[in-house]
C-alpha positions as CSV (number, residue, x, y, z in Angstrom):
1,M,-65.7,16.6,80.3
2,G,-63.0,18.9,79.6
3,A,-62.1,20.5,76.0
4,R,-60.4,18.0,74.0
5,R,-57.3,19.7,72.5
6,D,-55.3,18.2,69.6
7,L,-52.8,19.9,67.2
8,A,-55.5,21.0,64.9
9,S,-56.9,23.2,67.3
10,A,-53.6,24.7,68.4
11,P,-51.7,25.8,65.6
12,G,-48.9,27.5,67.5
13,I,-48.0,24.2,69.1
14,A,-47.9,22.2,65.3
15,T,-45.8,25.3,64.0
16,G,-43.6,25.0,66.8
17,L,-43.1,21.3,66.6
18,L,-42.4,21.6,63.0
19,F,-39.5,23.9,63.4
20,G,-38.1,22.1,65.9
21,L,-38.2,18.9,63.7
22,A,-36.7,21.1,60.9
23,A,-34.1,22.8,63.1
24,I,-32.9,19.2,64.1
25,G,-33.0,17.7,60.5
26,L,-30.9,20.8,59.4
27,L,-28.2,20.1,62.5
28,Q,-28.1,16.7,61.2
29,A,-27.7,17.3,57.8
30,S,-24.8,19.9,58.5
31,L,-23.1,17.2,61.0
32,Y,-23.3,14.9,57.9
33,M,-21.8,17.5,55.6
34,L,-19.1,18.3,57.9
35,I,-18.1,14.9,58.6
36,G,-17.9,14.1,54.8
37,V,-15.9,17.4,54.0
38,V,-13.4,16.5,56.8
39,L,-12.6,13.0,55.3
40,I,-12.4,14.3,51.9
41,Q,-9.9,16.7,53.1
42,V,-7.9,14.0,55.1
43,L,-8.0,11.7,52.1
44,L,-6.6,15.0,49.7
45,S,-4.0,15.6,52.1
46,W,-2.2,12.5,51.9
47,F,-2.2,12.2,48.0
48,N,-1.9,15.7,47.0
49,P,-2.7,18.4,49.6
50,H,-2.3,21.3,46.6
51,V,-5.5,20.7,44.7
52,P,-7.8,23.9,43.9
53,I,-10.6,22.6,45.8
54,A,-8.0,22.8,49.0
55,P,-8.8,26.1,50.2
56,V,-12.5,25.8,49.8
57,L,-12.4,22.8,52.2
58,D,-10.0,24.8,54.5
59,A,-12.8,27.5,54.9
60,L,-15.5,25.2,55.6
61,T,-13.7,23.1,58.2
62,R,-11.3,26.0,59.8
63,P,-14.4,27.5,62.3
64,F,-14.6,23.5,63.6
65,Y,-10.6,23.0,63.9
66,A,-10.7,26.4,65.9
67,I,-12.3,24.9,68.6
68,F,-9.7,22.3,68.9
69,R,-6.8,24.3,68.3
70,R,-7.3,26.4,71.2
71,F,-6.5,23.4,73.5
72,I,-4.1,21.2,71.3
73,P,-0.4,22.4,70.8
74,R,1.1,22.8,67.7
75,S,3.1,19.6,66.9
76,A,6.2,21.6,65.3
77,T,6.3,23.9,68.3
78,W,6.3,20.9,70.7
79,I,8.8,18.6,69.0
80,S,11.5,21.9,68.6
81,R,11.1,22.4,72.4
82,R,11.8,18.5,72.9
83,S,14.5,18.7,70.3
84,S,16.1,21.6,71.9
85,C,15.7,20.1,75.3
86,W,17.4,16.9,73.9
87,S,20.5,18.6,72.8
88,W,21.2,20.3,75.8
89,R,21.0,16.8,77.9
90,K,23.5,15.5,75.4
91,S,25.9,18.2,75.6
92,R,26.2,17.8,79.4
């Protein structure tokens, strides 16, 4: 018969498993916090965007938004290009 191994005889495996579970829990908690902060920021921007907590919420969500800002064009520049194109068509 071979030697029977369990987690008690292999502390390295148990420690790695514990750290892995802790990392997954930390990732899950930070994702929930990010979703909550984004929702609070959305609600505050609808009602009163100039509250004192707005810069703090912006600082927390700016790295997350930076991923999407690379791919999504700013709406103001798109509208200004569109309106200038529309005025050119109307003048012809």
